[in-house]
N, C-alpha and C positions, 0 to 999 in steps of 0.2 A: 301582120299585127298592127293595129292602130297606134300611132305615135304616143297618144296619151296613155294607152294601156302599157306600152313598152316602157314609158317613163316610170309608171307605177311599179312595174315588175322590177326594174333596176333599183329604184329607191327601196323597195321591200328587201331585195337581196343585200344591198349595202347595209341597211339598218340591222338585218338579221346577223350579218357578219360582225358588225360592231358590237351588238348585244352579246353574242356568244363569246367573243374574245374578251370583252370586258368582264363577263362572268368568270372566265378562266383566270383573269388577274385577281379578282376579288376572292376566289376560292383557292388562290395560290397554286393553281394547276399550271399557269403560265407566268413567267416573269414579264416585267413591263416591256423589255426590249423584244422578247419573242412574240408577245402579243402584237406589238407595233408592226413587226415584220410580217406576221400572219395576215394582219389587216391589209398591209401593203400588197402582198401577193394576191389576196382575195379580190381586192379592188381592181388590180391589173387584169386578172382572169375575167372578171365580169365585164370590164371595159373592152376586152377583145371581142366580145360578141356584138359590138355596136354596128359593124358593117352589115350584119345580117338582121339587125333589129330596126335600124333607122336608114331611111333613104334620103334624109335631108339633115343638114347640120343644125338647124334651129332647135330641134328637141334635145340634142346633145348639149348645146349651149345653155338651154334652160336647165338641164340637169346639172351642169357645172355651177350655175348661179345658186341653185337649190342646195347643192352639196356644200359649197363654200359657206353659204349663209347658215346652214345647219351646223357645220363644224364650228363656226364662230360662236354661235349661240351656246353650243355645248362647252366650248373652251372658256367662255367668259361667264358661265353660270354655275349653279350648284351641280348641274348634270356632269360636270367635269370629273367628279369623284365617283360617279356611277357608270353611266353609259360611255363616258369619255375616258375611262381609266385605261382602255387598250391603246389609246393614242397619246394621252397626256400625262402618263405616269413617269415617263423618263425625265431626268433632271435637266438635260441639255435643251437649249433654245433651238427650235426648229419650226420652219414655216412649210415643211414638206407636204403636210396633209392638206394645206390650203392651195399649194401650187399644183398638186397632182390633178385635181379636176380641171383646172385651167389649162394645163398641158394637154390633157386628153381632148378637151373641146377644141383647142387650137389645132392639134394634130389631125383630128377627124375632119375639121373644116378644110385644112390644106389638102387632105387626101381626096375629098369630094370635089373641091373647086378645081383641082388640077387633073381630075379624072385618072388618078394613078392606080396602079395595081394594088390589091389589098395588102401585099407584102410591105408596101411603103407605110402602112398603118400598123401592121402587126409587129414588124421588127422593132421599131422604136419602143413599143409597149413591152415587148419581151425583154429588151435591155433594161427598161425602167423597173420591170417587175422581178425578173429573176437574176440578172447580173448584179443589180444593186443589193439584192438580198444575199446572194452568194458571197459578195465581197464583205458585207457586214458580218455574216456568220463566221467566215474564215478569219477576218480581222479580230473578232472577239475571242475566238477559241484558239487560234494558232498564231496570232500576231506577236512577233518578237522584235522585228526590225521596224522601228517607229520613225515617222517623219512628221514634221510640224506643218500645220496649215493655219490659215487665219482663224478658223473656228475651233482649233484644238489639235488632236493628233490622229493620224491614220497609220496603217501598217502596210509594209511592202507585200506581206502575205495576202492581205485583203485585196490589194490592187491586182495581184497576180490572179487570184480567184475570180475577180471581177472580169479581167481580160479574157480568161479561158471561157467563162460562161458567155460573155458577149460574143466571142468568136464563134462558139457553137450555135448560138441563137441566130446569128446572121448567116453563117454558112449553111446550116440545115434548112432554114426557111427558103433561102435563095436557090439551094440545090433542088428542092422538091417543088418550089413554087414559081420558078422563073425559067427562062430559056437561055440564060447566060451559060457559057462554057465554064468548066470547073476552074480553070486557071483564072478566069475573070472573077468568079465568085470568091476564090481564095484570097486574092489581093484586096478585094472590097472588104472581106471579113477582117483581114489583118489591119488594114488602114483605119477603118472605122472603129475597130476594137481598141487600137492604141489611142486614137483620138478621144473616144468616149471615156476610156479608163483615165486618161489625163484630166479630162473635165471633172470626173467624179473625185479624183484625188485632190484637185485644186479647189473645189467648191466646198461650201459648208452651209449649215443652218437649213438644209433641205432644198437649197437652190438647184441642186442637181436634178430634182424631180421635174423641173421645167426645162433645164438646159439639155439634159440627156436626150429626151425624146425629140425635141425640136431640132437639136443639132444633128441627131442621127437621120432625121427625115431629110434635111437639106443636103447632107452628105450623100445619102442614097440617091436623091434626085440629081445631084451634080455628077456623081460617079457613073450613073447609068448612061450618060452621054459620052463617056470617054472610052478610048480603046484600052485594051489590056496593057499595052506597053506604057501608055500614059499613066495608068494606075500604078504600075510597078515603080515608075519614077517617083510618083508622089509618096508612095509607101516608103521608098528608100530615103527620100528627103526627110520625111517625118521622123523616121527611126534615127537617122544621123543627127538631126537637131536635138532630139531628146537625149541621145547618147552623149553629145557634146556637153549639154548642161549638167548631166549626171557625173561625167568623168571630171569635169572642172569644178565640182562642188566645193573643193578646198580653196579655190581661187576666187570665188565670189561670195557675196553675203546675202544670198537668196535662200529662204527656207523652202521646205518641200513643196508647199502649195504654190509659192512664187516660181519655183523652177518649172513645175508643170504648166503654170499659166504662161510663162515666158516662152516655153517651147511651143505651146499651142498657138500663141499669137504670131510667132515667127512663121509657123506653118500656114496660118490664115493669111499672113502678109504675102507669102509665096503663091498660095492658091488664088487669091483675089487680085494681086498686083504684079506678080511675076518676080523674076530673079533680082531686079534692082531693089525692090522693096525688101526682099529677104536680106540682101547685102546691107542695106541701111539698118535693118533691125539688128543684125549681127555686129555692126559697128558700134551701136549703142551699148550692146552687151560687153564688147571688148573694152570700151571706155569705162564701164562699171567695174570690170576686173582690175584695170589699172588703178582706178581711184581707190578701190578696196585695199590694194597693196600699199598705196602711198599714205593712206590715212593712219595716224598713230593708233596703235593697238587699243589703247584705252578709250578711243572715240569710235571704234568700229561697232556697228550694230547690225542686226539681221533685218533684211527687208522682207515684207510680206506681200500678199497679192494686191494690196491697195497701191503700192508703188508701181506695179506692172500696169494696173488699170489706169493710173494717172498718166503714165507715159503713152499707153497704147490707144486709149479712148479717142483723143482728138485725131490721131493718125488714121485709125480704122474708120472713122466717120467719112473720110474722103473716099476710101475704097468702097464703102457702102453706097455713097452717092453715085459712084461710077457704075456699080452693079445695078443700081436703079435707073441708069441711063439719064441722070440729071446733069452729069458732066461726062466727058469722054473718058475712056479707059486710061489713056496716057495722062490726062489731067488728074485723074484720081490717084494714079501712082506717083505723079510728080508732087502733088500736095501731101500725100502720105509721107514722102521723103522730106519735104519742106517742114512738115510738122515735127518729124524726128530731129531735123537740124535745129529748129528752135528749142526743142526740149534738151538736146545735147548741150547747147550753149548755156542754157539755164542750169543744167546739172553741174557743169564745170564751175561756173562762178558761185553757184549755190554751195558746192562742196568747199570752195575757198572760204565762204562766209561761215560754214559750219565749223571748220577747223580753226579759223582765226577771224576776229571781228574787225580786222583792218580794212581800209578802203580798197577799192579796186585799183590795181596798178595798170599801167600801159601794157606791160608784158602779159598780164592775165587777159586783157582785152584782145591782144593779138592772138593768144592761144585759143580763146573762145572763137575768134573769127576763123582761124585755121580749121578748127573742128567743124564749124558750120560749112566752110568751103569744101572740105573733104567729102562730107556726106551729101551735100546739095549738088555736087558735081555729077552725081548719079542721075540727075534729072535731065542732063543734056541730051543723051540718046533718045529721050522720050519727047521733049519739047523743042530741042534745037534752039534754045533761047538763053543767050548770055544775060539779058536783062532780068529774066526770072531768077537766075542764080544770084545776080547782084542784089536785087531787092530782098530775096530770101535771106541772104547774109545780113543785110541791114536790119531786117525785122528780128533776126536771131540775136544780134548784138543788143538791140534796144530791149528785147524781152529779157535777156540775161541780166542787164543792168537793173531793170525793175525788180526781177526776182531776187537779186542780191540784196536789195534794200528791204525786201519783205521777208526774206528767209530768216528763220530762227537761228540763234547762235548756240552751238554745241547742244542742240536738242533736235530730235527727229519727231515732229508732230504731224498728225494726220492732216492738219490744216495746211501744212507746207505743200503736201501733195495736191490738195484741192487748188491752192494758189497756182501751182505749176500747171495744172490741167486747164484752169480758166485762162491764164495768160497765153497758153499755147493756142487755145481755141480763138481767142481774140486776135492774136497775131496772124494766124493762118487765114481767118475769115477776112481780115483787112487786106492781106496779101492777095486773096482771091479777087476781091473787088478791084484792086489795083491792076491785077493781071487781066481781068475781064474788060476793064476800061481801055486797056492799051492793045488789045488783040481782037 
C-alpha cells in the first residue's frame, strides 16, 4: 500500500474511533473514563499494524505530527465538548493523549533504525495498550490499598493487575515470536514487568504513555544481549531493592511514587554504572533515613518524586554520557558517585538549615566532609586517583556551604530542590574540567 494511502487509512480509523467513543459519552452509554480507555486501547491496536503498513519511519512521524496537532486543536477549541469528549471529559490533568503518538513514532523509528525483530515494537505497545488499561480498570474497581504519587493516588491492586498483564504480554509474545529458551523469556518478563510497573506507579499526568514503551524497548534491547544467569542476577537485584524500600517504609519519608522512583533509579545506577554506583545510591538512602529519624516530628514532611529527580538527574547524566561513549565507563561511574557526594553534603547542611537557622559550625563542616569522603572513596577502585577524591570532597564542601545559605528555613519548597540540582550540576561539571585538565 502507498504510504499516503496508509496514512489516510490510519487517520480515518483513528477519527472513527474518537467519534464513536465520543458519541457513547454524549449518549451516556460510556462514562468518561471508560471512553478514554477504549480510545487508548483502540489507538494501540491500530498502531500495532504499522510494521505491515509502513516500510519507512517518515510516514509514521508525519502521522504523529498530524495526530498531536489534531488533538491540540480539539482540546483547545469548541470541539472539546463534542468529538473530544471521549478524551477530555475526565477532570484530572493529563498529557497522555499527546505523548501517545510521540511515543509510537519514536518507538517505530528505533525499531526500523536498529533493524530489530518486530517483537521489539509490538511488546512495548502491548504494555502501553493493555497493561496500562488493566491497571486502571483494576485500580478503579478493586482498589483498596492506596499509595500517594506526585499526581494523586494509585492502588496496589491496580499495580498488581498492571504487572500480571505486562508479564503475560512479554512472555507470550517472546515465547511465540522469538528463539529464546523459556527460562530466558521468564526472567525477561519478570524483570521488565517489575520495572515497567514501577514506572507506571511513579509517573503521573500521562507521562507513562511515553516512558513505558520507550523504557520497555531499551530494556528488551539491552537484555537480548545478556545470558540467562546475568538476567536472573538483575531480576534479583531489582526485586531486593524494591523490597528494601517497601519494608523500610516506616523509616523514611518517601511517598509511594518516590519509593518506586528511588528503587528504579538504584536499579538504573546498577545497570549502567555497576555495583559501586548502587552502593553510593544506597548510602544516600541510608543518610535520608537517619535524617528522618533525627528531625523533630513536627518538622517532618513527606518527599515526592521531585526530590528523587533533583538528586538523581545530575548523577545519571554522567552515566548517560558514558553509555554514549563521550567519556569512559569508569569516568561515568566515578562522576556519578562524585555527584552523589556533592548532593549528600548539601543535604546534610541543608537539613541543619531546615531545622535551625543557626550558622554552620566547624563540627557540621567536619561531618559534611566525612560523608563526602565515605561515598567518594568508592571511586578509588575505578580511577585509582587520590587527587580525584580530594577535589571531589573540596567541591562537596563548597557546594554544601552555598546550599546552606540559599536553603529555606523550616519550609520545603520545590525551588530548594531546583537549587540543589543546579549546584550539583555546576560542581560536577567544574570537577570534570579540572580532572580533564590534570589527566
